[in-house]
N, C-alpha and C positions, 0 to 999 in steps of 0.2 A: 564478542565485543570486549574491548579493553576494560579492565577493572583497575581500581586503585584502592588502597586501604580505606575502609570505612564506607565504601560504596559498592553495591552489588553490580551496578551498570554504570559505565563511564559515558557521559554525554558531552562530547567536545563542544566548544563554542560554535554557535551557528546551527545547532540541531535543536529539535524540540526539547524544552526543559533546560536550556542552557543560555548563555549570554551571546552577544553578537560575535560574528566570525572574525572581526578585526581585533578582538581582545587577545591579550597574551594568555595562552592556554597553559595553566599550571600543571596539567596532567602529562605534558610532553616536555622532556628534558634531553632527549637524544633521538637519533635516527631510528633506533629500535622502537622507541615509544611512538614515533610518527608512523612507522610501518604497522604498528599494532592497532592504530585507529581504524575502526570499521568504516569502510567506504561504500559498501553496497548500497546503502540508503542515502548517501550524499549525492547531491546533484553538482556535476562539474560545470563551471569552475567553482571550486571552494577554496578558501584560504585558511591557513593555520599559521599563527605567529607564536613563537615560543622562545625560551631562553635555553641555550645549549649549556648543560651543567658542567661540561669539561672545561669550557673557556669563558663562559659568561656572555657570549655573543647573542645578539638578537637574530632569530632566524625567521624568515618569511617564506613559506612554501605554498604553492598553488596546485590543487588537484585538477588535472586535465584528462580528457579522454585521450588515451595513448596506449601503445603496446611497448613502449621503450623499456629496456632492461635497466636494472639498478646499476648506476655508475656515478661518477662525480657529479653532484648536483641533481641526481635523479634517484628517486626511491620508490620502488614498487611496494604497495601495501601488502600485508600478509594475506588479505582476502582477494588479491588480484586473481582473475580467471580469464583466460584467452577467449572464452565464449560468453561469459555472463557478466564480467566486471572488468572492463578494460579502462581502468582509471589509474593514473600514476602521479605521484608527487614530484613537482619540479621546483627547485630552489629559485626564488625570486630575488633574494638579497641576503646579506649577512650583516 
């Protein structure tokens, strides 16, 4: 599971011990951060909203059941698995 300074385990918004899923997630500032979010225990559809550090744009991504490969507007999570975790992030807006 993704960690960040000062926390042993990172709980993104919408998971137990965190805020609502529509909140801006301060732990995500890039696609690499989004890919690092553990998705095995997330139920699709799930939403993550975050601010892109490189340009300050608001990003809204939805986790859906899919086998799509990473491409423009599509991000496979690091814990993606063809057999056990077929969930992929799709860009909803910018």
